[in-house]
KOLFI-116045 format. One record per atom (N, C-alpha, C): x, y, z; atom name; chain. Coordinates in Angstrom, 3 decimals, always signed. Each point is the difference from the previous one (the first is absolute). Layout:
+----------+----------+----------+----+---+
!        u !        v !        w !  a ! c !
+----------+----------+----------+----+---+
!        X !        Y !        Z ! CA ! A !
...
+----------+----------+----------+----+---+
This chain:
+----------+----------+----------+----+---+
!        u !        v !        w !  a ! c !
+----------+----------+----------+----+---+
!  +22.829 !  +37.089 !  +15.727 !  N ! A !
!   -1.388 !   -0.327 !   -0.204 ! CA ! A !
!   -0.385 !   +0.080 !   -1.475 !  C ! A !
!   +0.558 !   +0.968 !   -0.731 !  N ! A !
!   -0.335 !   +0.150 !   -1.421 ! CA ! A !
!   +0.499 !   -1.183 !   -0.813 !  C ! A !
!   +1.071 !   -0.648 !   +0.428 !  N ! A !
!   +0.525 !   -1.117 !   -0.770 ! CA ! A !
!   -0.913 !   -1.226 !   +0.098 !  C ! A !
!   -0.833 !   -0.079 !   +1.026 !  N ! A !
!   -0.916 !   -1.122 !   +0.154 ! CA ! A !
!   -1.295 !   +0.194 !   -0.787 !  C ! A !
!   -0.299 !   +1.220 !   -0.407 !  N ! A !
!   -1.241 !   +0.286 !   -0.714 ! CA ! A !
!   -0.120 !   -0.791 !   -1.311 !  C ! A !
!   +1.014 !   -0.049 !   -0.865 !  N ! A !
!   -0.139 !   -0.792 !   -1.226 ! CA ! A !
!   -0.211 !   -1.490 !   +0.272 !  C ! A !
!   +0.621 !   -0.527 !   +1.034 !  N ! A !
!   -0.162 !   -1.414 !   +0.337 ! CA ! A !
!   -1.422 !   -0.260 !   +0.485 !  C ! A !
!   -0.511 !   +0.873 !   +0.842 !  N ! A !
!   -1.362 !   -0.160 !   +0.505 ! CA ! A !
!   -1.016 !   +0.130 !   -1.134 !  C ! A !
!   +0.243 !   +0.931 !   -0.915 !  N ! A !
!   -0.892 !   +0.180 !   -1.143 ! CA ! A !
!   +0.000 !   -1.247 !   -0.883 !  C ! A !
!   +1.185 !   -0.553 !   -0.268 !  N ! A !
!   +0.103 !   -1.214 !   -0.807 ! CA ! A !
!   -0.729 !   -1.161 !   +0.670 !  C ! A !
!   +0.153 !   -0.149 !   +1.313 !  N ! A !
!   -0.662 !   -1.085 !   +0.730 ! CA ! A !
!   -1.517 !   +0.153 !   -0.061 !  C ! A !
!   -0.483 !   +1.232 !   +0.102 !  N ! A !
!   -1.446 !   +0.235 !   -0.065 ! CA ! A !
!   -0.538 !   -0.327 !   -1.383 !  C ! A !
!   +0.710 !   +0.394 !   -1.047 !  N ! A !
!   -0.437 !   -0.302 !   -1.368 ! CA ! A !
!   +0.047 !   -1.493 !   -0.282 !  C ! A !
!   +0.997 !   -0.675 !   +0.513 !  N ! A !
!   +0.097 !   -1.448 !   -0.204 ! CA ! A !
!   -1.153 !   -0.716 !   +0.692 !  C ! A !
!   -0.402 !   +0.474 !   +1.168 !  N ! A !
!   -1.126 !   -0.613 !   +0.706 ! CA ! A !
!   -1.295 !   +0.190 !   -0.771 !  C ! A !
!   -0.183 !   +1.148 !   -0.635 !  N ! A !
!   -1.204 !   +0.259 !   -0.789 ! CA ! A !
!   -0.040 !   -0.858 !   -1.260 !  C ! A !
!   +1.145 !   -0.312 !   -0.543 !  N ! A !
!   +0.059 !   -0.763 !   -1.242 ! CA ! A !
!   -0.257 !   -1.482 !   +0.220 !  C ! A !
!   +0.081 !   -0.471 !   +1.243 !  N ! A !
!   -0.222 !   -1.419 !   +0.286 ! CA ! A !
!   -1.454 !   -0.347 !   -0.267 !  C ! A !
!   -0.232 !   -1.073 !   -0.729 !  N ! A !
!   -1.357 !   -0.466 !   -0.276 ! CA ! A !
!   -0.197 !   -1.346 !   +0.676 !  C ! A !
!   -1.211 !   -0.234 !   +0.506 !  N ! A !
!   -0.250 !   -1.306 !   +0.615 ! CA ! A !
!   +0.026 !   -1.091 !   -1.065 !  C ! A !
!   +0.241 !   -1.236 !   +0.403 !  N ! A !
!   +0.016 !   -1.084 !   -0.979 ! CA ! A !
!   -1.354 !   -0.117 !   -0.698 !  C ! A !
!   +0.008 !   -0.466 !   -1.233 !  N ! A !
!   -1.234 !   -0.117 !   -0.778 ! CA ! A !
!   -0.952 !   -0.986 !   +0.672 !  C ! A !
!   -1.272 !   +0.382 !   +0.047 !  N ! A !
!   -1.012 !   -0.881 !   +0.575 ! CA ! A !
!   -0.330 !   -1.110 !   -0.987 !  C ! A !
!   -0.246 !   -1.156 !   +0.524 !  N ! A !
!   -0.446 !   -1.079 !   -0.864 ! CA ! A !
!   -1.512 !   +0.098 !   -0.139 !  C ! A !
!   -0.514 !   -0.599 !   -1.038 !  N ! A !
!   -1.438 !   +0.016 !   -0.223 ! CA ! A !
!   -0.701 !   -0.783 !   +1.109 !  C ! A !
!   -1.165 !   +0.470 !   +0.385 !  N ! A !
!   -0.819 !   -0.685 !   +0.997 ! CA ! A !
!   -1.135 !   -0.689 !   -0.747 !  C ! A !
!   -0.023 !   -1.322 !   +0.036 !  N ! A !
!   -0.994 !   -0.803 !   -0.729 ! CA ! A !
!   -1.019 !   -0.528 !   +1.006 !  C ! A !
!   -1.286 !   +0.392 !   -0.182 !  N ! A !
!   -1.048 !   -0.372 !   +0.943 ! CA ! A !
!   -1.096 !   -0.773 !   -0.734 !  C ! A !
!   -0.310 !   -1.194 !   +0.494 !  N ! A !
!   -1.095 !   -0.803 !   -0.544 ! CA ! A !
!   -1.270 !   +0.337 !   +0.776 !  C ! A !
!   -1.072 !   +0.299 !   -0.727 !  N ! A !
!   -1.262 !   +0.410 !   +0.616 ! CA ! A !
!   -1.114 !   -0.966 !   -0.386 !  C ! A !
!   -0.844 !   -0.336 !   +0.966 !  N ! A !
!   -1.219 !   -0.769 !   -0.252 ! CA ! A !
!   -1.144 !   +1.000 !   -0.096 !  C ! A !
!   -0.793 !   -0.092 !   -1.068 !  N ! A !
!   -1.084 !   +0.963 !   -0.227 ! CA ! A !
!   -1.354 !   -0.648 !   +0.234 !  C ! A !
!   -0.986 !   +0.816 !   +0.358 !  N ! A !
!   -1.312 !   -0.528 !   +0.348 ! CA ! A !
!   -0.825 !   -0.473 !   -1.199 !  C ! A !
!   +0.164 !   +0.557 !   -1.185 !  N ! A !
!   -0.847 !   -0.361 !   -1.130 ! CA ! A !
!   +0.755 !   -0.505 !   -1.219 !  C ! A !
!   +1.279 !   -0.230 !   +0.098 !  N ! A !
!   +0.780 !   -0.407 !   -1.167 ! CA ! A !
!   +1.216 !   -0.788 !   +0.461 !  C ! A !
!   +0.701 !   -0.622 !   -0.959 !  N ! A !
!   +1.258 !   -0.643 !   +0.383 ! CA ! A !
!   +0.946 !   +1.046 !   +0.594 !  C ! A !
!   +0.935 !   -0.451 !   +0.786 !  N ! A !
!   +0.934 !   +0.915 !   +0.639 ! CA ! A !
!   +0.848 !   +0.773 !   -0.996 !  C ! A !
!   +0.618 !   +1.049 !   +0.490 !  N ! A !
!   +0.914 !   +0.803 !   -0.806 ! CA ! A !
!   +1.320 !   +0.122 !   +0.747 !  C ! A !
!   +1.037 !   +0.267 !   -0.745 !  N ! A !
!   +1.313 !   +0.269 !   +0.583 ! CA ! A !
!   +0.310 !   +1.459 !   -0.294 !  C ! A !
!   +0.406 !   +0.731 !   +1.031 !  N ! A !
!   +0.394 !   +1.396 !   -0.176 ! CA ! A !
!   +1.476 !   +0.105 !   +0.327 !  C ! A !
!   +0.761 !   +0.558 !   -0.942 !  N ! A !
!   +1.438 !   +0.189 !   +0.188 ! CA ! A !
!   +0.235 !   +1.498 !   +0.157 !  C ! A !
!   +0.362 !   +0.408 !   +1.215 !  N ! A !
!   +0.259 !   +1.408 !   +0.293 ! CA ! A !
!   +1.482 !   +0.280 !   -0.236 !  C ! A !
!   +0.291 !   +1.041 !   -0.789 !  N ! A !
!   +1.389 !   +0.355 !   -0.291 ! CA ! A !
!   +0.084 !   +1.509 !   -0.187 !  C ! A !
!   +0.637 !   +0.672 !   +0.932 !  N ! A !
!   +0.151 !   +1.450 !   -0.127 ! CA ! A !
!   -1.342 !   +0.697 !   -0.019 !  C ! A !
!   -0.244 !   +0.798 !   -1.025 !  N ! A !
!   -1.237 !   +0.770 !   -0.108 ! CA ! A !
!   -1.037 !   -0.659 !   -0.895 !  C ! A !
!   +0.059 !   -1.310 !   -0.132 !  N ! A !
!   -0.995 !   -0.688 !   -0.824 ! CA ! A !
!   -0.307 !   -1.369 !   +0.588 !  C ! A !
!   -1.102 !   -0.546 !   -0.458 !  N ! A !
!   -0.396 !   -1.352 !   +0.380 ! CA ! A !
!   -0.400 !   -0.732 !   -1.273 !  C ! A !
!   +0.382 !   -1.268 !   -0.093 !  N ! A !
!   -0.396 !   -0.841 !   -1.131 ! CA ! A !
!   -0.992 !   -1.022 !   +0.510 !  C ! A !
!   -1.135 !   -0.088 !   -0.671 !  N ! A !
!   -0.994 !   -1.007 !   +0.348 ! CA ! A !
!   +0.152 !   -1.144 !   -0.982 !  C ! A !
!   +0.153 !   -1.206 !   +0.540 !  N ! A !
!   +0.136 !   -1.201 !   -0.823 ! CA ! A !
!   -1.170 !   -0.911 !   +0.336 !  C ! A !
!   -0.755 !   -0.404 !   -1.018 !  N ! A !
!   -1.069 !   -0.978 !   +0.204 ! CA ! A !
!   +0.539 !   -1.350 !   -0.445 !  C ! A !
!   +0.191 !   -0.923 !   +0.932 !  N ! A !
!   +0.617 !   -1.281 !   -0.335 ! CA ! A !
!   -0.735 !   -0.777 !   -1.088 !  C ! A !
!   -1.313 !   +0.118 !   -0.088 !  N ! A !
!   -0.762 !   -0.762 !   -0.991 ! CA ! A !
!   +0.374 !   +0.384 !   -1.431 !  C ! A !
!   +0.308 !   +1.284 !   -0.226 !  N ! A !
!   +0.282 !   +0.439 !   -1.372 ! CA ! A !
!   +1.425 !   +0.509 !   -0.196 !  C ! A !
!   +0.770 !   +0.111 !   +1.049 !  N ! A !
!   +1.346 !   +0.573 !   -0.042 ! CA ! A !
!   +0.007 !   +1.432 !   -0.535 !  C ! A !
!   -1.149 !   +0.660 !   +0.042 !  N ! A !
!   -0.078 !   +1.401 !   -0.434 ! CA ! A !
!   +0.572 !   +0.888 !   +1.101 !  C ! A !
!   +0.672 !   +1.068 !   -0.404 !  N ! A !
!   +0.566 !   +0.952 !   +0.959 ! CA ! A !
!   -0.515 !   +1.394 !   -0.300 !  C ! A !
!   -0.292 !   +0.736 !   +1.053 !  N ! A !
!   -0.409 !   +1.397 !   -0.122 ! CA ! A !
!   +0.888 !   +0.799 !   +0.948 !  C ! A !
!   +0.593 !   +1.079 !   -0.502 !  N ! A !
!   +0.859 !   +0.850 !   +0.828 ! CA ! A !
!   -0.805 !   +1.213 !   +0.443 !  C ! A !
!   +0.006 !   +0.251 !   +1.306 !  N ! A !
!   -0.752 !   +1.099 !   +0.586 ! CA ! A !
!   +0.955 !   +0.973 !   +0.683 !  C ! A !
!   +0.004 !   +1.279 !   -0.392 !  N ! A !
!   +0.818 !   +0.971 !   +0.715 ! CA ! A !
!   -0.627 !   +0.368 !   +1.345 !  C ! A !
!   +0.854 !   +0.353 !   +0.950 !  N ! A !
!   -0.464 !   +0.392 !   +1.333 ! CA ! A !
!   -0.653 !   +1.375 !   -0.062 !  C ! A !
!   -1.065 !   +0.174 !   +0.780 !  N ! A !
!   -0.702 !   +1.277 !   +0.121 ! CA ! A !
!   +0.135 !   +0.490 !   +1.435 !  C ! A !
!   -0.010 !   +1.323 !   +0.190 !  N ! A !
!   +0.092 !   +0.522 !   +1.374 ! CA ! A !
!   -1.273 !   -0.312 !   +0.798 !  C ! A !
!   +0.185 !   -0.289 !   +1.263 !  N ! A !
!   -1.126 !   -0.293 !   +0.889 ! CA ! A !
!   +0.349 !   +0.426 !   +1.419 !  C ! A !
!   -1.015 !   +0.311 !   +0.788 !  N ! A !
!   +0.231 !   +0.435 !   +1.384 ! CA ! A !
!   +0.438 !   -1.165 !   +0.887 !  C ! A !
!   -0.556 !   -1.178 !   -0.236 !  N ! A !
!   +0.410 !   -1.173 !   +0.767 ! CA ! A !
!   -0.196 !   -1.243 !   -0.867 !  C ! A !
!   +0.690 !   -1.049 !   +0.338 !  N ! A !
!   -0.071 !   -1.217 !   -0.793 ! CA ! A !
!   +0.767 !   +0.152 !   -1.297 !  C ! A !
!   -0.473 !   -0.687 !   -1.048 !  N ! A !
!   +0.675 !   +0.092 !   -1.290 ! CA ! A !
!   -1.026 !   -0.026 !   -1.118 !  C ! A !
!   +0.389 !   +0.530 !   -1.155 !  N ! A !
!   -0.899 !   +0.091 !   -1.147 ! CA ! A !
!   +0.840 !   -0.037 !   -1.269 !  C ! A !
!   -0.296 !   -0.954 !   -0.860 !  N ! A !
!   +0.639 !   -0.123 !   -1.308 ! CA ! A !
!   -1.116 !   -0.048 !   -1.035 !  C ! A !
!   +0.184 !   +0.719 !   -1.118 !  N ! A !
!   -1.089 !   +0.061 !   -0.963 ! CA ! A !
!   +0.504 !   +0.213 !   -1.418 !  C ! A !
!   -0.627 !   -0.712 !   -0.945 !  N ! A !
!   +0.196 !   +0.226 !   -1.427 ! CA ! A !
!   -1.374 !   +0.401 !   -0.548 !  C ! A !
!   -0.117 !   +0.295 !   -1.284 !  N ! A !
!   -1.321 !   +0.352 !   -0.526 ! CA ! A !
!   -1.049 !   -1.115 !   +0.149 !  C ! A !
!   +0.417 !   -1.262 !   +0.104 !  N ! A !
!   -0.971 !   -1.093 !   +0.053 ! CA ! A !
!   +0.017 !   -0.824 !   +1.286 !  C ! A !
!   +1.019 !   +0.118 !   +0.829 !  N ! A !
!   +0.126 !   -0.805 !   +1.219 ! CA ! A !
!   +0.398 !   +0.893 !   +1.171 !  C ! A !
!   -0.378 !   -0.414 !   +1.207 !  N ! A !
!   +0.477 !   +0.710 !   +1.190 ! CA ! A !
!   +0.043 !   -0.953 !   +1.189 !  C ! A !
!   +0.918 !   +0.286 !   +0.893 !  N ! A !
!   +0.025 !   -0.665 !   +1.304 ! CA ! A !
!   +0.176 !   +1.082 !   +1.053 !  C ! A !
!   -0.782 !   -0.146 !   +1.048 !  N ! A !
!   +0.089 !   +0.879 !   +1.164 ! CA ! A !
!   +0.028 !   -0.905 !   +1.214 !  C ! A !
!   +0.745 !   +0.407 !   +0.992 !  N ! A !
!   +0.017 !   -0.863 !   +1.160 ! CA ! A !
!   +0.692 !   +0.583 !   +1.200 !  C ! A !
!   -0.065 !   -0.802 !   +1.040 !  N ! A !
!   +0.646 !   +0.324 !   +1.264 ! CA ! A !
!   +0.268 !   -1.334 !   +0.677 !  C ! A !
!   +1.232 !   -0.209 !   +0.405 !  N ! A !
!   +0.346 !   -1.263 !   +0.635 ! CA ! A !
!   -0.039 !   -1.149 !   -0.985 !  C ! A !
!   -0.668 !   -1.098 !   +0.370 !  N ! A !
!   -0.051 !   -1.196 !   -0.841 ! CA ! A !
!   -1.180 !   -0.019 !   -0.960 !  C ! A !
!   -0.913 !   +0.944 !   +0.108 !  N ! A !
!   -1.202 !   -0.023 !   -0.823 ! CA ! A !
!   +0.066 !   +1.052 !   -1.100 !  C ! A !
!   -0.393 !   -0.392 !   -1.236 !  N ! A !
!   -0.052 !   +0.939 !   -1.109 ! CA ! A !
!   -1.371 !   -0.082 !   -0.667 !  C ! A !
!   -0.361 !   +1.068 !   -0.667 !  N ! A !
!   -1.172 !   +0.026 !   -0.857 ! CA ! A !
!   +0.522 !   +0.080 !   -1.418 !  C ! A !
!   -0.354 !   -0.992 !   -0.812 !  N ! A !
!   +0.493 !   -0.115 !   -1.366 ! CA ! A !
!   -1.156 !   +0.265 !   -0.953 !  C ! A !
!   +0.171 !   +0.972 !   -0.899 !  N ! A !
!   -1.044 !   +0.372 !   -0.942 ! CA ! A !
!   +0.523 !   -0.142 !   -1.420 !  C ! A !
!   -0.815 !   -0.623 !   -0.862 !  N ! A !
!   +0.322 !   -0.142 !   -1.419 ! CA ! A !
!   -1.123 !   +0.675 !   -0.775 !  C ! A !
!   +0.341 !   +1.067 !   -0.713 !  N ! A !
!   -0.997 !   +0.713 !   -0.793 ! CA ! A !
!   -1.194 !   +0.416 !   +0.826 !  C ! A !
!   -1.203 !   -0.307 !   -0.508 !  N ! A !
!   -1.234 !   +0.371 !   +0.692 ! CA ! A !
!   -0.580 !   -1.138 !   +0.822 !  C ! A !
!   +0.777 !   -1.067 !   +0.148 !  N ! A !
!   -0.484 !   -1.141 !   +0.794 ! CA ! A !
!   -0.106 !   +0.392 !   +1.466 !  C ! A !
!   -0.781 !   -0.762 !   +0.734 !  N ! A !
!   -0.129 !   +0.225 !   +1.441 ! CA ! A !
!   +1.352 !   -0.294 !   +0.632 !  C ! A !
!   +0.501 !   +0.860 !   +0.886 !  N ! A !
!   +1.310 !   -0.235 !   +0.633 ! CA ! A !
!   +0.016 !   -1.312 !   +0.787 !  C ! A !
!   +1.163 !   -0.634 !   +0.022 !  N ! A !
!   +0.202 !   -1.239 !   +0.746 ! CA ! A !
!   +0.833 !   +0.296 !   +1.238 !  C ! A !
!   -0.275 !   -0.714 !   +1.052 !  N ! A !
!   +0.810 !   +0.103 !   +1.197 ! CA ! A !
!   +0.984 !   -1.163 !   +0.002 !  C ! A !
!   +1.279 !   +0.323 !   +0.141 !  N ! A !
!   +1.038 !   -1.023 !   -0.012 ! CA ! A !
!   +0.841 !   +0.132 !   +1.271 !  C ! A !
!   +0.471 !   -1.142 !   +0.498 !  N ! A !
!   +0.799 !   -0.028 !   +1.214 ! CA ! A !
!   +1.307 !   -0.729 !   -0.271 !  C ! A !
!   +1.098 !   +0.584 !   +0.471 !  N ! A !
!   +1.311 !   -0.638 !   -0.154 ! CA ! A !
!   +0.016 !   -1.298 !   +0.762 !  C ! A !
!   +0.527 !   -1.027 !   -0.659 !  N ! A !
!   +0.052 !   -1.310 !   +0.668 ! CA ! A !
!   +1.409 !   -0.372 !   +0.362 !  C ! A !
+----------+----------+----------+----+---+
């Protein structure tokens, strides 16, 4: 039985070292109620907002939340659940956007 212990230990460590394959970015096109649509690219712990009209990009780090999702930088934020997000730029009135 003692001779199997090193083999079992090695197998357990090898299983822990296995990492899942890298996730690809999730690119979502959103239609907004008060502005041209935006594209949000979710990747790991951040989201990039791309406005097609200007090709400007803003990177938002993920924030902890009890449910749904929340990404925020000092000037932009998106919060949402399911297909609907609330997109805020600075002190402007938040926009409601829906994934299309």
